[in-house]
Every structure is written in C-alpha cells, then in structure tokens.
C-alpha positions in Angstrom: 64.6 55.7 -4.3 64.8 59.5 -4.5 67.9 61.6 -5.0 67.7 62.9 -1.5 70.5 62.0 0.8 69.7 59.8 3.6 70.4 61.3 7.0 72.1 59.0 9.5 72.1 59.8 13.1 75.4 59.5 15.0 75.3 57.8 18.3 77.9 58.4 21.1 79.4 55.5 22.9 77.3 56.4 25.9 74.2 56.2 23.7 75.2 52.7 22.5 76.0 51.5 26.0 72.7 52.7 27.4 70.7 51.3 24.5 72.5 47.9 24.6 71.9 47.7 28.4 68.2 48.4 27.8 68.0 45.7 25.2 68.9 43.2 27.9 66.2 44.6 30.2 63.3 45.5 28.0 64.0 43.9 24.6 65.0 45.1 21.2 61.7 46.5 20.0 61.0 48.4 23.2 64.5 49.8 23.3 64.3 50.9 19.6 61.0 52.7 20.4 62.5 54.3 23.6 65.5 55.7 21.7 63.7 56.4 18.4 66.1 54.2 16.5 65.7 51.3 14.1 65.8 47.8 15.5 68.3 46.9 12.9 70.8 49.4 14.5 70.5 47.6 17.8 71.0 44.2 16.2 74.0 45.5 14.3 75.6 46.8 17.5 74.9 43.5 19.2 76.7 41.7 16.4 79.6 44.2 16.4 80.2 43.8 20.1 79.5 40.1 20.1 76.7 40.5 22.6 74.7 37.3 23.2 71.3 37.7 24.7 71.4 36.5 28.3 68.0 35.3 29.5 69.3 35.2 33.1 69.6 39.0 33.1 65.9 39.3 32.1 64.9 36.6 34.6 66.8 38.4 37.3 65.1 41.7 36.4 61.7 40.1 36.5 62.5 38.6 39.8 63.5 42.0 41.2 60.2 43.5 39.9 58.2 40.7 41.4 59.9 41.1 44.7 59.3 44.9 44.7 55.6 44.3 43.8 55.3 41.7 46.6 56.9 44.1 49.1 54.6 46.9 48.2 51.6 44.6 48.3 52.6 43.3 51.8 53.0 46.9 53.0 49.5 47.7 51.7 48.1 44.6 53.5 49.8 45.7 56.7 48.2 49.1 56.4 44.8 47.6 55.7 45.1 45.2 58.6 45.8 48.1 60.9 42.7 50.0 59.7 40.4 47.1 60.0 41.6 46.3 63.5 40.4 49.7 64.8 37.3 49.4 66.9 35.7 52.4 65.2 36.0 50.7 61.8 34.7 47.4 63.1 31.7 49.1 64.7 30.6 50.7 61.4 30.7 47.5 59.4 27.8 44.9 59.1 28.5 41.5 60.7 28.6 39.7 57.4 31.2 42.2 56.0 33.4 41.6 59.0 33.0 37.8 58.7 34.0 37.9 55.0 36.9 40.3 55.7 38.2 38.0 58.5 37.9 35.0 56.3 39.8 36.6 53.4 42.5 38.0 55.6 43.1 34.8 57.5 43.1 32.8 54.3 45.6 35.1 52.7 47.8 35.0 55.8 47.8 31.2 55.9 48.6 31.0 52.2 51.5 33.5 52.6 52.9 31.5 55.5 52.6 28.3 53.4 54.4 29.9 50.5 57.2 31.2 52.7 57.5 27.8 54.3 57.5 26.1 50.9 60.5 28.3 49.8 62.6 26.9 52.7 64.7 23.8 52.1 63.5 20.8 53.8 65.5 19.5 56.7 66.8 16.0 56.1 64.8 13.4 57.9 66.5 11.4 60.6 66.5 7.8 59.6 67.5 4.7 61.6 71.1 5.0 60.3 71.5 8.5 61.5 70.5 7.9 65.2 73.5 7.5 67.5 72.9 4.8 70.0 74.9 4.7 73.3 74.9 0.9 73.2 76.6 0.8 69.8 79.9 2.2 71.2 
C-alpha cells in the first residue's frame, strides 16, 4: 500500500437514510452504483442500524410496478380499441387483417375477464345443510 492517505467520503444522515431506503427497493449493488459508494459501506450501515432485509417491501414494490404497467397497458388497449372501431380504419384494412385483429382482441378481452374473475374469492356453495326449510320449524 502506498504512503498516500486514503480519502474517505463523509455522508450526511440524509444520504444514509436515502441510500438505505434504496437498498430495500433496488438492492445493495444497484444502490452502491447509484450513489457511487462501496457496497461494504451500505452493508456496514445496515449492521449499525440493525436493518434486516424485508422481502415484503420488495414484493410490494414489484406489485406496484406490475399494477402501473397493467394500467398503462390497459389504457393503450382502450386507445387501440377506439381506433380500430372507427369505420374509416376498418374500411382501409383487408378482411383477413380485420379477422385476425378481432380474434386477438376478443381473446385478450376474455382472458382479462377470466383473470379478473379468478382474483375474486369464490362464494361459498350452498349445501343441503345451509338451506332453510319452512317445514323444519
């Protein structure tokens, strides 16, 4: 090692808080690159502050990103559906193109409906025990 003094960068509490928050969202390596600091600094801070990696935070963030992507995708599909429903557009297209477009759009719509339905909890089925009979009173 040379006789040169090593220069250490001083970080403010705000720097630390921002970097540690980013570690939860984008990971240690990406945060180190973003802030231009060694990974070991981030790991040391996590140890100093007794921060335990919480995978639920990352899962929640990924869920938020997926939802934002889905919303943007659905908005684009709505805009496309409007354009292809215009008579001027339809008249300029070959019949086989319209048939393919119709098949794809209807298939995707049905799949979306199925996915939305699948995310809903099932209603409990009525069994023989749950039916109230007037003659049982």
